[in-house]
C-alpha positions as CSV (number, residue, x, y, z in Angstrom):
1,M,16.9,-6.8,-14.1
2,K,17.0,-6.3,-10.3
3,I,13.7,-7.8,-9.1
4,A,12.1,-7.8,-5.7
5,V,10.0,-10.9,-5.0
6,T,7.7,-10.7,-2.0
7,G,6.9,-14.1,-0.4
8,G,9.9,-15.7,-2.1
9,S,10.2,-18.3,0.7
10,G,6.7,-19.7,0.0
11,K,5.7,-22.7,-2.2
12,L,5.4,-20.8,-5.4
13,G,7.9,-18.2,-4.3
14,R,10.8,-20.7,-4.2
15,S,10.2,-21.7,-7.8
16,V,9.9,-18.1,-8.9
17,V,13.1,-17.0,-7.2
18,R,15.0,-20.0,-8.7
19,R,13.6,-19.3,-12.2
20,L,14.4,-15.6,-12.1
21,N,18.0,-16.3,-10.9
22,D,18.4,-18.9,-13.6
23,D,17.2,-16.2,-16.1
24,G,20.1,-14.1,-15.0
25,H,18.3,-11.5,-12.9
26,Q,19.4,-10.3,-9.5
27,V,16.6,-11.3,-7.1
28,L,15.8,-10.0,-3.6
29,N,13.4,-12.1,-1.5
30,L,11.2,-9.9,0.7
31,D,9.6,-12.1,3.2
32,R,8.7,-12.2,6.9
33,A,10.5,-15.6,7.3
34,G,13.0,-17.8,5.7
35,E,16.5,-19.3,6.0
36,R,19.2,-16.7,6.1
37,S,20.6,-16.3,2.6
38,P,22.2,-13.6,0.4
39,G,18.9,-12.7,-1.2
40,L,16.6,-12.7,1.8
41,I,15.5,-9.5,3.4
42,L,13.0,-9.9,6.3
43,V,10.1,-7.5,5.8
44,N,6.7,-7.1,7.3
45,L,4.6,-6.3,4.2
46,T,1.8,-4.8,6.4
47,D,4.2,-2.1,7.4
48,Y,4.3,0.5,4.6
49,G,7.5,2.1,5.9
50,Q,9.4,-1.3,5.8
51,V,8.1,-2.0,2.3
52,A,9.0,1.4,0.9
53,D,12.4,1.3,2.5
54,A,13.1,-2.2,1.2
55,L,12.2,-1.2,-2.4
56,L,14.1,2.1,-2.4
57,G,17.3,0.5,-1.0
58,I,19.0,-1.3,1.8
59,D,22.6,-0.5,3.0
60,D,25.1,-3.0,1.6
61,R,22.4,-4.8,-0.4
62,H,20.9,-2.7,-3.2
63,I,20.0,0.9,-4.2
64,G,16.6,0.2,-5.9
65,V,14.9,-2.4,-8.1
66,D,13.6,-2.5,-11.6
67,A,10.5,-4.7,-11.1
68,V,8.4,-6.3,-8.3
69,V,6.8,-9.7,-8.2
70,H,4.3,-9.7,-5.4
71,L,3.5,-13.2,-4.0
72,G,3.5,-12.6,-0.3
73,A,0.1,-13.3,1.3
74,I,-1.8,-15.7,3.4
75,P,-2.2,-18.2,0.6
76,A,-5.7,-19.6,1.0
77,P,-9.0,-19.2,2.8
78,G,-9.5,-20.9,6.1
79,I,-5.9,-20.7,7.4
80,V,-6.6,-17.7,9.8
81,P,-9.9,-15.9,10.6
82,D,-11.4,-14.1,7.7
83,V,-10.7,-10.6,9.1
84,A,-7.1,-11.5,9.5
85,T,-6.9,-12.7,5.9
86,F,-8.5,-9.5,4.7
87,H,-6.3,-7.2,6.8
88,N,-3.1,-8.9,5.9
89,N,-3.6,-9.5,2.2
90,M,-5.3,-6.3,1.3
91,L,-2.9,-4.1,3.2
92,S,0.2,-5.9,2.0
93,T,-0.8,-5.5,-1.6
94,Y,-1.7,-1.9,-1.3
95,N,1.7,-1.3,0.5
96,V,3.6,-3.1,-2.3
97,F,1.8,-1.3,-5.1
98,Q,2.0,2.1,-3.5
99,A,5.6,1.8,-2.5
100,A,6.5,0.6,-6.0
101,R,4.7,3.6,-7.5
102,R,6.5,6.0,-5.2
103,A,9.8,4.4,-6.1
104,G,9.2,4.9,-9.8
105,I,9.0,1.1,-10.5
106,K,6.8,0.6,-13.6
107,K,6.6,-3.2,-13.8
108,L,4.6,-5.3,-11.3
109,V,3.6,-8.9,-11.6
110,Y,1.5,-10.4,-8.8
111,A,-0.4,-13.4,-7.7
112,S,-4.1,-13.2,-8.2
113,S,-6.1,-16.4,-7.9
114,E,-8.3,-18.9,-9.7
115,T,-10.8,-18.3,-6.8
116,V,-12.1,-15.1,-8.5
117,L,-13.6,-17.4,-11.2
118,G,-16.3,-18.6,-8.7
119,L,-14.5,-21.4,-6.8
120,P,-15.7,-23.7,-5.3
121,F,-18.3,-23.8,-8.1
122,D,-21.2,-24.7,-5.8
123,I,-22.9,-22.4,-8.3
124,D,-22.1,-23.6,-11.8
125,P,-19.7,-21.6,-13.9
126,P,-21.3,-19.7,-16.8
127,Y,-19.5,-21.9,-19.3
128,I,-16.6,-24.3,-19.7
129,P,-13.7,-23.9,-20.1
130,V,-13.8,-20.8,-17.8
131,D,-11.7,-17.8,-18.9
132,E,-11.0,-14.2,-18.0
133,E,-14.0,-12.8,-19.9
134,Y,-16.8,-13.0,-17.3
135,P,-17.1,-10.8,-14.2
136,A,-15.3,-11.9,-11.0
137,R,-17.4,-14.2,-8.7
138,P,-15.6,-14.2,-5.3
139,E,-17.1,-16.7,-2.8
140,S,-14.8,-16.2,0.2
141,T,-13.0,-13.3,2.0
142,Y,-9.7,-14.6,0.5
143,S,-11.2,-14.4,-3.0
144,L,-12.9,-11.0,-2.3
145,V,-9.4,-9.6,-1.6
146,K,-8.1,-10.9,-4.8
147,H,-10.9,-9.3,-6.7
148,L,-10.4,-6.0,-4.9
149,E,-6.7,-6.1,-5.7
150,E,-7.5,-6.4,-9.4
151,Q,-9.8,-3.5,-9.1
152,M,-7.1,-1.4,-7.4
153,A,-4.6,-2.3,-10.1
154,I,-7.1,-1.2,-12.8
155,Q,-7.3,2.3,-11.2
156,L,-3.5,2.6,-10.6
157,T,-2.7,1.9,-14.2
158,R,-5.4,4.4,-15.2
159,W,-3.6,7.0,-13.1
160,D,-0.3,6.2,-14.6
161,P,-0.4,5.0,-18.3
162,R,3.3,4.0,-18.1
163,L,2.6,1.5,-15.2
164,S,2.3,-2.2,-16.0
165,I,0.5,-4.5,-13.5
166,T,-0.1,-8.1,-14.4
167,A,-2.4,-10.3,-12.3
168,L,-1.7,-14.0,-12.7
169,R,-4.7,-16.1,-11.5
170,F,-2.8,-19.1,-10.4
171,S,-4.4,-22.5,-10.0
172,N,-3.6,-24.8,-7.1
173,V,0.2,-24.8,-6.9
174,M,1.9,-28.2,-6.8
175,D,5.4,-29.5,-6.5
176,P,6.6,-32.9,-7.8
177,E,6.3,-34.5,-4.3
178,D,2.6,-33.7,-4.3
179,Y,1.8,-35.8,-7.4
180,A,1.7,-39.2,-5.7
181,A,-1.7,-38.3,-4.3
182,F,-3.2,-37.5,-7.7
183,P,-4.4,-41.0,-8.9
184,A,-6.7,-41.1,-5.9
185,F,-8.8,-38.3,-7.3
186,D,-10.2,-40.7,-9.9
187,R,-12.3,-42.4,-7.3
188,D,-14.8,-39.6,-7.3
189,A,-15.1,-36.9,-9.9
190,R,-16.5,-34.5,-7.4
191,L,-13.4,-34.5,-5.1
192,R,-11.7,-31.9,-7.3
193,K,-14.7,-30.3,-9.1
194,W,-14.2,-27.2,-6.9
195,N,-11.6,-25.9,-9.3
196,L,-12.5,-27.8,-12.4
197,W,-9.8,-30.4,-11.7
198,G,-7.1,-27.8,-12.2
199,Y,-3.5,-27.4,-10.9
200,I,-0.3,-25.6,-11.7
201,D,3.2,-27.0,-11.4
202,G,5.3,-24.4,-9.4
203,R,7.9,-24.4,-12.1
204,D,5.3,-23.5,-14.8
205,G,4.0,-20.8,-12.4
206,A,7.5,-19.4,-12.3
207,Q,7.6,-19.6,-16.1
208,A,4.5,-17.5,-16.3
209,V,6.0,-14.9,-14.0
210,S,9.1,-14.7,-16.1
211,R,7.0,-14.3,-19.3
212,A,5.0,-11.6,-17.8
213,L,8.0,-9.6,-16.7
214,E,9.3,-9.9,-20.2
215,K,6.1,-9.4,-22.3
216,A,3.6,-7.4,-20.3
217,A,2.9,-3.9,-21.7
218,P,1.8,-0.8,-19.8
219,G,-1.7,-1.2,-18.4
220,F,-3.5,-4.0,-16.5
221,E,-4.1,-7.5,-17.7
222,T,-5.1,-10.7,-15.9
223,F,-4.3,-14.2,-17.0
224,I,-5.4,-17.7,-15.8
225,I,-2.3,-19.7,-15.1
226,A,-2.8,-23.5,-15.0
227,A,-1.3,-26.7,-16.2
228,A,-2.2,-27.9,-19.7
229,D,-4.0,-30.9,-18.3
230,T,-6.3,-31.8,-15.4
231,V,-5.6,-33.8,-12.2
232,M,-7.8,-36.6,-13.6
233,S,-7.2,-39.6,-15.8
234,R,-10.7,-39.4,-17.4
235,P,-11.3,-37.2,-20.4
236,S,-12.3,-33.6,-19.7
237,A,-15.4,-33.7,-21.8
238,E,-16.7,-36.7,-19.8
239,L,-16.0,-34.9,-16.5
240,A,-17.8,-31.8,-17.6
241,A,-20.9,-33.7,-18.8
242,E,-21.1,-35.7,-15.6
243,V,-20.5,-33.0,-13.0
244,F,-21.8,-29.9,-14.8
245,P,-24.5,-31.3,-17.1
246,G,-26.3,-28.0,-17.5
247,V,-23.2,-25.9,-18.3
248,R,-22.5,-24.9,-21.9
249,V,-19.2,-26.2,-23.3
250,V,-17.8,-23.5,-25.6
251,K,-15.0,-25.4,-27.4
252,E,-14.1,-29.0,-28.3
253,L,-12.2,-30.5,-25.4
254,H,-9.2,-32.7,-26.2
255,K,-8.5,-35.6,-24.0
256,R,-7.5,-34.3,-20.5
257,E,-7.3,-30.7,-21.5
258,T,-7.5,-28.1,-18.8
259,L,-10.9,-26.6,-18.1
260,L,-9.2,-23.4,-16.7
261,S,-8.5,-21.8,-20.1
262,I,-4.9,-20.7,-20.6
263,D,-5.5,-19.6,-24.2
264,K,-5.0,-15.9,-23.3
265,A,-1.7,-16.6,-21.5
266,R,-0.5,-18.6,-24.4
267,R,-1.4,-15.9,-26.9
268,M,-0.3,-12.8,-25.1
269,L,2.6,-14.0,-22.9
270,G,3.9,-17.0,-24.8
271,Y,3.1,-19.2,-21.8
272,A,3.7,-22.8,-22.5
273,P,3.3,-25.4,-19.7
274,E,6.2,-27.8,-19.6
275,H,5.3,-30.0,-16.6
276,S,2.5,-32.5,-15.9
277,W,1.9,-34.7,-12.9
278,R,1.7,-37.7,-15.3
279,D,5.4,-37.4,-16.0
280,H,6.1,-38.2,-12.4
281,V,3.4,-40.7,-11.5
282,E,2.6,-42.6,-14.7
283,A,6.3,-42.7,-15.7
284,G,7.4,-43.6,-12.2
285,G,9.7,-40.7,-11.6
């Protein structure tokens, strides 16, 4: 396919662009910055005209795309003032979704966030492992936007039964060079309790995008995308009992199993994490 990836110069975006190119797709990176390259097109996602024009065609580059992967956003709360986060991220996502609809593009995959699950869990989660089945609990402006984006996608797919929009609720994205810091988390179980000790290797995040482009049916679905394990050396059941003693554990937890449930992604997308921080730190490379 010919695929437009917004935010392809970002941390997750670089892995996604690499994976989709390796899969044999033609990839266009729509981003506001990045090193000049054959696939990069500089686009301000808050400008609807630019977004629509970039998806419909650009002289000497392309005459339309088959699918859109939307990753371009301010990537976390607290980077800019809250109102700037809301204006940038909400408008960018509406522009991308609307421009794709007008261009007749029927497959969209985009970055939602683990934050809609209730991060930083100052209020206990309803149960552990958390999954996609309970209502969103945004606790920041950044997370509120992610929730509103999901609600928008529900309505857009209702309007057009042929449209497929997949929201991937990515955990904290990591690259191999980040893993040297992980052993220090063992000093205090509460250091990373804010996302139930979760993370996602960027390469596995890219795998999830690839699977969603291949497998997603018309309609809207959301999936938690995390690594198969936690950032901790201690068993997951022990962590849950210590830090969330009043929270119901709804399944047997095996060793260091993720507490951000990826069962739905495994079942419906064939998602299968291939990377762990332990391969880099404990094995020494």
